C-alpha positions in Angstrom: 17.3 5.6 9.4 15.3 5.4 6.2 17.4 4.1 3.3 15.5 5.3 0.2 18.0 3.6 -2.2 17.3 0.3 -0.6 13.6 0.9 -0.8 13.8 1.9 -4.5 15.6 -1.4 -5.2 12.7 -3.1 -3.4 10.2 -1.2 -5.5 12.0 -2.6 -8.6 11.9 -6.2 -7.3 8.2 -5.9 -6.4 7.3 -4.3 -9.7 9.2 -7.1 -11.6 7.1 -9.7 -9.7 3.9 -7.8 -10.5 4.7 -7.4 -14.2 5.6 -11.0 -14.6 2.4 -12.1 -13.0 0.2 -9.7 -15.0 1.9 -10.7 -18.3 0.7 -14.3 -17.7 -2.9 -13.2 -17.7 -5.2 -13.1 -20.7 -7.1 -10.0 -21.8 -10.3 -11.2 -20.2 -8.7 -11.0 -16.8 -8.8 -7.2 -16.9 -12.6 -7.2 -16.6 -12.7 -9.7 -13.7 -13.5 -8.4 -10.2 -10.5 -7.6 -8.0 -10.6 -8.0 -4.3 -11.3 -4.2 -3.9 -15.0 -3.5 -3.9 -16.2 -2.0 -7.2 -12.9 -2.4 -8.9 -11.9 -4.8 -11.6 -8.4 -6.0 -12.2 -8.1 -3.3 -14.8 -9.0 -0.6 -12.3 -6.2 -1.8 -10.0 -3.7 -1.8 -12.8 -4.7 1.7 -14.0 -4.5 2.9 -10.4 -1.0 1.5 -10.0 0.2 3.3 -13.1 -1.3 6.6 -12.1 0.1 6.3 -8.5 3.6 6.0 -9.9 3.0 9.2 -11.9 1.5 10.9 -8.8 4.5 10.0 -6.6 6.8 11.4 -9.2 4.8 14.6 -9.1 5.2 14.7 -5.3 8.9 14.4 -5.6 8.8 17.3 -8.0 6.9 19.4 -5.5 3.7 19.3 -7.5 0.3 18.1 -6.4 0.0 14.3 -6.8 -3.3 14.6 -8.7 -5.0 17.6 -10.4 -8.0 16.8 -8.3 -9.8 13.8 -6.7 -12.2 13.8 -9.6 -9.4 13.8 -12.2 -7.8 10.9 -10.3 -10.9 8.8 -10.3 -11.6 9.7 -14.0 -8.1 8.6 -15.0 -8.6 5.2 -13.3 -12.1 4.7 -14.9 -10.7 5.6 -18.3 -7.7 3.3 -18.0 -9.5 0.3 -16.5 -10.9 -1.3 -19.7 -7.7 -1.1 -21.8 -6.2 -4.3 -23.3 -3.7 -6.1 -21.1 -0.7 -5.2 -23.3 -1.6 -1.5 -23.0 -1.9 -1.8 -19.2 1.5 -3.5 -19.1 3.2 -0.8 -21.2 1.6 1.9 -19.1 2.8 0.2 -15.9 6.4 -0.1 -17.2 6.5 3.5 -18.4 5.1 5.0 -15.2 7.4 2.9 -13.1 10.4 4.0 -15.2 9.3 7.6 -14.9 9.1 7.3 -11.1 12.5 5.7 -10.8 14.0 8.3 -13.2 12.7 11.2 -11.0 13.9 9.4 -7.9 17.4 9.1 -9.4 17.8 12.8 -9.8 20.0 14.6 -7.1 17.7 15.8 -4.4 17.4 16.6 -0.7 15.7 13.4 0.6 15.0 15.0 4.0 12.7 17.6 2.5 9.0 17.6 3.2 6.6 16.7 0.4 2.8 17.0 0.2 0.7 14.0 -0.6 -3.1 13.7 -1.0 -5.6 15.3 1.4 -3.0 17.6 3.0 -0.9 14.7 4.2 2.9 15.5 4.3 5.9 13.3 4.7 9.6 13.4 4.1 10.7 12.6 0.5 12.8 9.6 1.7 9.6 7.8 2.7 8.0 7.9 -0.8 9.9 4.8 -2.1 8.4 2.8 0.8 5.0 4.2 0.0 5.3 3.1 -3.6 6.6 -0.3 -2.4 3.4 -0.7 -0.3 1.2 0.3 -3.3 2.8 -2.3 -5.5 2.8 -5.2 -3.0 -0.7 -4.7 -1.5 -2.3 -4.1 -4.8 -0.6 -7.1 -6.3 -2.5 -9.1 -3.6 -5.7 -7.1 -4.4 -5.6 -8.4 -8.0 -6.6 -11.9 -6.7 -4.3 -13.7 -9.1 -2.4 -16.0 -6.7 -0.2 -13.6 -4.8 -1.2 -13.5 -1.1 -0.2 -11.6 2.0 1.8 -14.7 3.1 3.9 -14.2 -0.1 5.0 -10.7 0.8 8.7 -10.2 1.8 9.1 -10.4 5.6 10.8 -7.1 5.7 8.0 -5.4 3.9 5.3 -7.0 6.1 7.1 -5.9 9.3 7.7 -2.4 8.1 4.2 -1.9 6.9 2.8 -3.2 10.2 5.0 -0.6 11.9 3.8 2.1 9.5 0.1 1.3 10.1 0.6 0.9 13.9 2.1 4.4 13.9 -0.8 5.7 11.8 -3.4 4.5 14.2 -1.4 5.4 17.3 -3.4 7.9 19.4 -6.4 7.7 17.1 -9.6 8.8 18.8 -11.5 5.8 17.5 -9.0 3.1 18.5 -8.5 1.9 22.1 -5.0 1.1 23.4 -3.9 -2.0 21.5 -0.9 -4.3 21.6 -0.1 -6.2 18.4 2.0 -9.3 18.7 3.0 -11.8 15.9 3.3 -15.5 16.7 7.0 -15.0 16.3 7.1 -12.5 19.2 7.3 -9.1 17.4 5.3 -6.4 19.3 3.8 -3.1 18.4 1.5 -0.7 20.2 -1.2 1.4 18.6 -4.4 3.2 19.3 -4.9 4.8 22.7 -7.2 7.7 21.8 -10.5 5.9 22.6 -11.6 4.5 25.9 -10.9 0.9 26.8 -8.0 -1.5 26.5 -5.4 -2.5 26.7 -6.5 -5.0 24.1 -4.1 -7.7 22.9 -4.2 -8.8 19.3 -2.0 -11.7 18.2 -1.6 -13.7 15.1 0.6 -14.3 12.1 2.3 -11.2 10.6 0.3 -11.7 7.4 -3.0 -11.7 9.3 -2.0 -8.7 11.4 -1.1 -6.8 8.3 -4.3 -7.9 6.5 -6.4 -6.6 9.4 -4.5 -3.3 9.7 -4.6 -2.7 6.0 -8.3 -3.5 5.6 -7.6 -6.7 3.6 -8.8 -9.2 6.2 -11.5 -9.1 8.8 -9.3 -10.1 11.7 -11.2 -13.4 12.4 -8.0 -15.3 12.4 -6.5 -13.2 15.2 -6.6 -14.0 18.9 -8.0 -11.1 20.9 -7.7 -10.6 24.7 -9.0 -7.8 26.9 -12.0 -6.8 24.8 -13.4 -7.0 21.3 -11.2 -6.6 18.2 -11.0 -2.8 17.6 -12.8 -1.5 14.6 -10.2 0.4 12.6 -11.0 3.6 10.6 -10.6 3.3 6.8 -7.2 4.1 5.4 
């Protein structure tokens, strides 16, 4: 059972951590490269603000973005702003998302995301939680995958394992943490079963495209090449 109220509280906690960390930076930090290819720290911050607006749109039954081009243009336009402007935008967009989520609604309804993807409304807080946590890591300012809350890491591995389950490019794969948690994924491509084991942080990093998987132990074949998210 998805508890959207719990997840909204987790979004608040993650956003508080992010805002505190960003507030400690200087203005020059915005122009530094992030860990995402082609994006500065400012690009990541601008994206996080616009994503909050976009998810509020989805809760309202409207398209997340006017278009892919408009989304990209908003990020490019917002990237070079001074840090205090970025922080104000992050706070305002976060408050707007929470305000929309606080309105009475049918959380079991289907909402439309980008590229024709649909989901139930109750999953959107978890999606926002993932945006905040993973992009906090992407900033490259001292918050690492190992610092993520254990609950988030396990749930995001579960989400990504489900996303790749049956994928035509991924052979049958069993994921196992060094603490004994197990997931299965893939199965749409020939080969396998392949066993992939490591820390929860390394498994999440590989599944989310944040690490190359070199720290993982692999049995039964080569480490599967995952499609981009």
